[in-house]
N, C-alpha and C positions, 0 to 999 in steps of 0.2 A: 504494498499498502505506500509506504515511505516513499518507493523508490520511484512510483508511479505518478507521485505529486511531484519528485522533484523534477521530474521529467517535464512534467506539465509546464513547472516556473521555469525551468530553464529555455522550452518554446517561447513561453511568454516573453522571456527578456531578451532573446536574440528577434523576435518580430519587433518589441520594442525600440531595440537599437537600431533595427532597420529604418521602421518609421524615423525614429530621430535624425538618422544619418541624411534620406532624405529631403526631409524640412530642410538641414543646414545644407547640404552640397543644392537645393534650390535657390535658397537664399546667396549663394557663391555663384549661382550662374546669375542671377539678376543684376548682382552687384558688377560680373565682368560684363556684361552686355551694357550695362550703364557707361562704363568706363568706356567702354570700345567705340561707343556711339559718340562719346561726348570728345574722343581722342581726334575723331576727323573735324573738327572745328576750332581747336587748339594749336595756334602756330604764327608765323610770324605774318601769313594770310588767314585771317580770321575767315569763319565760314558761319552763316545760319544756320538755323534748323531747317527754315525754309529752304535753303539752296543745297541743304543734303537730300531733303524728303524732293525736288523737283530732279536732282541726281539719280537716285535708285528707280524714280517713275521712269526718267528718260532711257536709262540703261537696263530696266528690264520689264517692263509692260510698253512705253510709249515711245517708241524710239522718234518720233515724227515730233516732239515736244522739244521746242530750242532751251536750251542752257550757254550761259557764257563759256566761253573755251577757255579762260582763265580756272573757272572751277573745276572743268572738267581735269584740265593739266595739273591743279592740285592736288585732289582727291588720288587720281590714278598712277603720276609720276611720282609722288613726293610722299601723303599720307599713307595711303594705302601700304606700300612695300615697307613702310617703317613701323606700319601698325602691327603687320603679320609676322615682323622680325622680334619686335618685343615680345608678342605675345609667344612665338615659336623659342626664344632663349629664356627669357622669364621661366617657361613651362619644364624647359628640359636640365637646365640649373636645377629649380627645387629639386624635380624627380631624380637625377643625379646624386644629390646632397641625401635626399630621403632614403636611397637604396644605398649609400654608402653606410648611411647610420644605423641602418637595420642590419647588413653583413658583417658589420665591425662592433655591433652591440652598445655603441655610443654616438648619443646627440649630438656633443660637439663635432662630430665627424664634416664634413663638406665634401662639395665636387671636386676641389682642389689638394685632396686631402694626399692622392697618390701621384701630384707633381706635374697632373696634364695642363694645369692654368700654366704654370711657368715654360714648361714644353711648349706650346703653344704660342704662350708670348713671345717665348727665345727666337720661334722659327719666322713669327711675325718680324721679328726686330729686325734678323738676319736678311730676308726677304727685302726692307726698307733700305736696309743701308747697301746693299746692291741692287738697288732701283729694279726692284722686279714691279710688274703691273698689278692692281687690285686684284686680280685674280691669280695672280700668282704668290702675293701677299697671304691670303685665304689655302690655298692648297698647302704653304709651308707649313703655315700653322695649324691647320688640321694634320698634316702628314706629322710633325713633331709630337703632339700631342701623344696618338696611336703609338707611335713609335717606344716614346716615353714611358708610358703605362705597361705596355709588355715587358721596356728591359727589365721596371722593375719586379714585376710578375714575373720573368727568369730568375732574377736577383735572388728575390723573395724565399724560393726553393731550394737554394742551397743553405738556407740560413736556419738551423737546428733549435727552433723554437716554436712557440704555436704562428700558427700560418697567417690569424689576422694582425697579431703584433708585430712579425715579420714584414709584412705588405703594408703597414704604416710606416714601419721606421726605414722601409729601404725609400718610400715615398716621400718621406722629410728629406733624404739625404740626396736624392734625386731633385727636388723640386729645386734646394738649396741649391746644389750646382748648377741647374738651369738659370736661377736667380742671378748667380754670380757672372754669369757667362752673358745675361743683358746687361750688368751693369758694365763689363768690360765692353759690349760694343755701343752701349751711350757715353763711354769715356771716349772712343775711339772714332766715334762720329761727327761729321762735320757739323759746328756748333749753330750754323746758320741754315742748314736744309736737311739735312739728315736727324739730330737731334731732336727737334721740335715735332717733325712726322711721328717717330717711334714714340716720344714721350705722350704727346697725343692719342695714339692710339693703344698706348698701354692703358689710357684712363679710360677707355670703353665710351663709343659712343655708336648712336645709327644713325649719323646725320646722312653719311655716305652712301648708306644701302640701297642696292633697287630689289627690281624685282626678280632679277636673273641670279643672284645671292640670295634670294629667299628663295626660289627654284631648287639653287642648289643643295640648301641647308634642308630644306623640308622631309625630304626622302628620307636621308637615315638616320633625321630625328623622330618621326612616325613612326619607322620600323623599330627603333630601338624603346621608345615610350608604350611600342603594341607589347615588344616581348615582355619587358617589365611588367608591365599589366596581366601579362598572362601568369608570368610568374609570383604574382603579388603574393599567396597563399605561404608560397615555398620561401618567401624572405621571410613570414612572420614563423615559419619554424627553426630556418636559419638565424633569426634571433635570437631563440632561444639559448644556442651554442651548440657547438659542431658534434656532442657525445646524444643529444637528447635528435641533434637532424638525422644521423647516422640511422638512431634505434628505429627512426619513422621511416628508415629506407631510403634517404635523400642523399644522392652524390654530393656531397657538402664542396670539394674541390672542385666539381664541374658547374656545379651551379655558381660558385662562389664567381669562375673567371668569367662565365655566361653575362652574371651580373655586371663585372667589370668592365667587360667590353661594353655593354650597351652604354653605362653611366661614363665610359671615356668618352664615347663617339658623341653621347650626347654633349661633354661639356665641350670638348674640340671644337666640334662643328660649330657651338654658341660663340666660343668667342673668335674664332676663325672670320664671322661676321659682324660682330661688334665689338671686339676686341676685350680686356680683363673686364670683368664687373663683377665685383665682389659681392658677399654676403648673403645673396638670395639662397644659394646652397643651405647657407646654414640658420639664417631664420624663418625662414618659410616654414623646414617641413616642421620644426618644432612648434611654429605657431597653427600650425594645420594638427599636428599631434592633441595640442589644448582643445583643440575644437571637436574633433571627431572622435579624439581614440589613437592606440598605437594597432590597431588593425591595418595592415597593408591594404586588404581589402575596400576600408573607405579611405586611407593614409593618403594612399598614394593618387587617388581621382583628386583628391581635395587638394593634394600639391600642388598638383597642375594646374588648377584653376586658379589658384590663389598666388601661384606665379607668376603666369602670364598676366594678371590683375595686377601685379604691385609691380611689374616691369613698364609696364602700361601706364600704368600711374605715374610711377617717376619720370616716365618721357615726356609725358603732359607736361610737369611741375617743370622739366628743364627747357624746354623748347616754348613754355607760357609763360611760365611767371617773371623769369630772369631776362633782362636785355640783350643778354649773351648767353648762347647756349651754355650749359654747364654739363661737363663729362660725366655721362651715368655712375660711372663707378665711384666718383666724389658725392655724389646724390644717394647712391643708395650705403657707402659708408655711414654716412651723416644720420643716415636716418635707422640703417639697418643696427648701428652699434648701441643706441640710447635703447633702443626695441626689444634687443635682445637681453639686454640688462634686466629691463621690466618682465620679461619672460621669465629670467633667471631669478629674480627675488620671486616671483609669482607661483614657481614650480618647486623653489625651495620650501614656502609656505605649504604647497598641497604634499 
C-alpha cells in the first residue's frame, strides 16, 4: 500500500515539475520574442513599429506594397544578420558552458575551460597579423579552437589522475600558453595598423557580421546543439560521477569526448564570427539552474533561450545606448561579474 502511495506521489511530483517548467519556458520564449522584435528598431538608424510591420507585410504577404529602400537595406543587410548572429552566439556559448558544468560537475566551469577561447583568439590574431581576409580570420579561429581542445584531450589521457581533473588542468595549461602567444603577437604587431585590429577583435563585436558568416556558423552550431539536446539525459547521469554512470551502462569516456567536441565546436564557431565574448557560458547556465533546476532535460533548453536573449539584449545596449558602439566583451563583463556575485550570494543562502 505504501509503495503504491509513493508511486502516485512521485508521478504527481513529476507532472507538477513538467507543468511548472512549461510555464517558465513559455515566459522565457515571450521575453525572447519581445527582445528579438525590439532589436530591429534599435540602432544608428532607428525604425518605428509601423515601419517594421510594413516591411513584414511587404516581405511575406503583399509584395506590391511600397516601402523605403533604406528601411529594407537596414533590416536585411544590417539588423537581421547581426540579430541572428547574436542569438546563435549567445545560445551556443551558454549551452557549451552548461555542458561543461555537467560533465565536470562544477558550476564554475565555462565555455573556455579547455582553452578553446584562447586558441581561437590566437588563430584570429595570427590571421590578422598576416593580413588574411575576413573569412581567413574566421577559418583560422575555428581551426585553432578545434585543434587546441583535441590536443588537450590527447595530453590529458597521459596524465595518471581523474580524467575530469586531467582535462581541466591540461585546459588551463594550454589556455595559458595561447594567451601568452597572443601577447607576443600583440607586442610585435604594427601599433598603427595590426595592433588596433587585433585588440578590437579580442574585445568581441558583431558590427562586421554578414549573412554569409551567419550561414557559415549556423550549420555546425545547430548540429552541435541538437546532439547535446539528444544527450541531455546522459549528461544528467554523467553529472552524478563516473562510477555511477558506468554502473548504469554509460560509456563515460566516449560520452565525455562527444560532449567536449560539440561544446568546442559551439565555442570555436561563436568566437570566429564574434570575437571573444566572456561570462555568458558561466552566468547564464547558473541563472537557468536557479530558474528550472539541474535536470538537463529542462536546463539545456532554458539555457539556450536565455543565452540568446541575453546577448541580444546586450547587443541592443551596445548599439543603442551609447554614442559609440561598445564592444560586447566589455559589456558582458560589466553585466556578468556583478550578476554572478549576486548568484553566488543567492546560491550560498539556499
